[in-house]
C-alpha positions in Angstrom: -17.6 10.7 41.1 -16.7 11.6 37.1 -14.6 8.5 36.9 -17.8 6.5 38.2 -19.9 7.8 35.4 -17.3 7.3 32.7 -16.8 3.4 33.7 -20.7 3.0 34.1 -21.2 4.3 30.3 -18.1 2.1 29.2 -19.9 -0.9 30.8 -23.3 -0.1 29.4 -21.7 0.2 25.9 -20.1 -3.2 26.6 -23.2 -4.8 27.5 -25.1 -3.5 24.6 -22.4 -4.8 22.2 -22.2 -8.2 23.7 -26.6 -8.2 23.5 -25.8 -7.5 19.6 -23.5 -10.6 19.5 -25.9 -12.9 20.9 -28.8 -11.6 18.9 -26.9 -11.5 15.6 -28.0 -14.7 13.5 -25.7 -16.9 11.6 -27.3 -15.9 8.3 -25.6 -12.4 8.9 -22.1 -13.8 9.6 -22.2 -15.9 6.2 -23.5 -13.0 4.4 -20.6 -11.0 5.5 -18.0 -13.6 4.9 -19.3 -14.5 1.4 -19.1 -10.6 0.3 -16.9 -10.5 -3.0 -14.5 -7.7 -3.0 -11.5 -6.6 -5.0 -7.9 -7.0 -3.7 -4.4 -6.1 -5.1 -1.3 -7.7 -4.0 2.1 -5.9 -4.9 4.9 -8.2 -4.4 8.6 -8.5 -4.2 10.1 -11.9 -5.7 13.5 -13.3 -4.6 16.1 -11.6 -6.8 18.1 -15.2 -6.7 15.2 -16.4 -9.3 17.0 -16.7 -12.4 15.5 -14.3 -15.5 14.5 -17.5 -17.6 12.7 -19.1 -14.4 10.8 -16.1 -13.4 7.9 -16.8 -16.2 7.4 -20.6 -14.4 7.7 -18.9 -10.8 5.0 -16.0 -11.4 2.8 -19.0 -13.4 3.0 -20.9 -10.6 2.1 -18.1 -8.0 -0.8 -17.0 -10.2 -2.1 -20.5 -10.5 -1.9 -21.1 -6.6 -3.9 -17.7 -6.1 -6.7 -18.9 -8.7 -7.0 -22.1 -7.0 -7.7 -20.2 -3.9 -10.7 -18.7 -5.4 -9.1 -15.6 -6.9 -10.8 -14.3 -9.9 -8.1 -12.2 -12.1 -8.8 -8.4 -13.2 -5.3 -7.3 -14.3 -1.9 -7.6 -13.4 1.9 -6.7 -14.2 4.7 -8.7 -14.9 7.4 -8.5 -12.3 10.7 -6.3 -13.0 14.2 -6.4 -11.4 14.1 -3.0 -8.9 16.8 -2.0 -6.6 14.7 -1.7 -3.4 14.8 1.7 -1.3 16.3 0.0 1.5 17.7 -3.5 2.5 14.8 -6.1 3.3 15.5 -9.1 5.4 13.3 -12.6 5.2 13.7 -15.8 7.0 14.0 -18.3 4.2 14.5 -22.2 5.4 15.3 -21.0 8.8 18.0 -18.6 7.7 17.8 -15.1 7.5 18.7 -13.5 4.3 18.9 -9.6 3.1 17.8 -8.4 -0.1 18.5 -4.9 -1.9 17.1 -6.0 -5.1 13.8 -7.8 -6.1 11.4 -8.8 -8.9 8.6 -6.4 -8.0 4.8 -7.0 -9.7 1.3 -6.9 -9.0 -2.0 -8.7 -9.4 -5.3 -7.6 -9.2 -8.0 -10.2 -8.6 -11.6 -10.6 -7.1 -12.5 -13.2 -4.3 -14.7 -13.7 -1.2 -13.4 -12.3 2.1 -13.1 -16.1 3.2 -11.0 -16.9 0.2 -8.9 -13.6 1.1 -7.9 -15.0 4.6 -6.9 -18.1 2.7 -4.9 -16.3 0.3 -3.4 -14.0 3.0 -2.3 -17.3 4.5 -0.6 -18.8 1.5 1.1 -15.1 0.9 2.6 -15.5 4.5 4.3 -18.8 3.7 5.4 -18.4 0.1 9.2 -18.4 0.5 9.7 -17.0 -3.3 8.3 -13.8 -1.8 10.6 -11.3 -0.1 7.6 -8.9 1.0 4.3 -8.3 -0.1 1.3 -6.0 0.3 -2.3 -6.9 0.2 -5.0 -4.3 -0.2 -8.9 -4.0 -0.7 -9.3 -1.9 -3.8 -11.8 -1.0 -6.4 -12.2 -2.7 -9.8 -11.5 0.6 -11.9 -8.0 1.0 -13.4 -6.5 3.5 -10.6 -2.7 3.6 -12.5 -1.5 7.1 -13.3 0.4 7.7 -16.3 4.0 8.5 -16.1 5.2 11.7 -17.7 8.7 12.2 -18.8 9.9 15.7 -19.0 12.6 16.7 -21.6 14.3 19.6 -23.0 11.0 20.7 -24.7 9.2 20.7 -21.7 11.6 23.0 -19.9 10.1 26.2 -21.3 6.4 25.0 -19.9 7.8 24.5 -16.4 7.5 27.4 -13.9 10.5 29.4 -13.1 11.3 30.9 -9.8 12.3 34.6 -10.4 15.6 35.3 -8.9 16.6 38.6 -7.0 18.0 41.2 -9.0 21.5 41.8 -7.3 21.8 45.1 -8.7 19.1 47.0 -6.7 20.7 48.7 -3.8 19.5 47.7 -0.3 18.5 50.7 1.9 18.3 49.5 5.8 16.8 52.7 6.9 13.8 52.0 4.7 13.7 48.5 5.5 13.9 49.3 9.3 10.8 52.0 8.8 8.8 49.3 6.9 9.3 46.7 9.3 8.3 49.0 12.5 5.1 50.0 10.4 4.1 46.5 10.3 4.8 45.8 13.7 2.4 47.4 15.7 
C-alpha cells in the first residue's frame, strides 16, 4: 500500500517536470546558454617539454582558449613540480606514466556554451597530463603563503610537557575515577 503511494507521487512529479519542459520557451534556453561565468583551469603539462619551448606551448594553449571565447582575468606561468602520485595518460595511443609535470593555471570568463567547447578542447589536448576546470568568482581567491623561521618559533603555541617528577598515587586516581563513574 505504501509502495503504491510512493510510486504515484514519483510519477506525478515526473509528469509535472515533463509539463514544465514542454511549456519552457526557447528564449529561456538561449538565456541560460549565453550566461557569462568565470572559470579557472588548473593544468599539468607534459614534463617532456623542454624548458626553452615551454613559453611557446603556454602561448599556444592560451591562444587556443582565447579563440574559443575565453576572456582572460589572470594566470600563473607553469612551474615544474613533483606530483603527489604517478599519473598516466594515453598519448598517441600509447599509455605513458608521469611523476613530474609543469603545473599552471588560468582564470577566464566565457559563456556556458563556450565553456563546453573549451572542455572538449582540453580533453583532446595531448600536451596536458591532467586538468581541472571549475566555475569560480572573479575576485582574487589566492591565499598568501607564510614561511616560518626561527624567529617565529617563539610565537607558536607550545604543548605543555608533563612533569615527570610528580609521584603518581594510584589509590587517589582510582578514587577520582570511581567518583566520576556513577
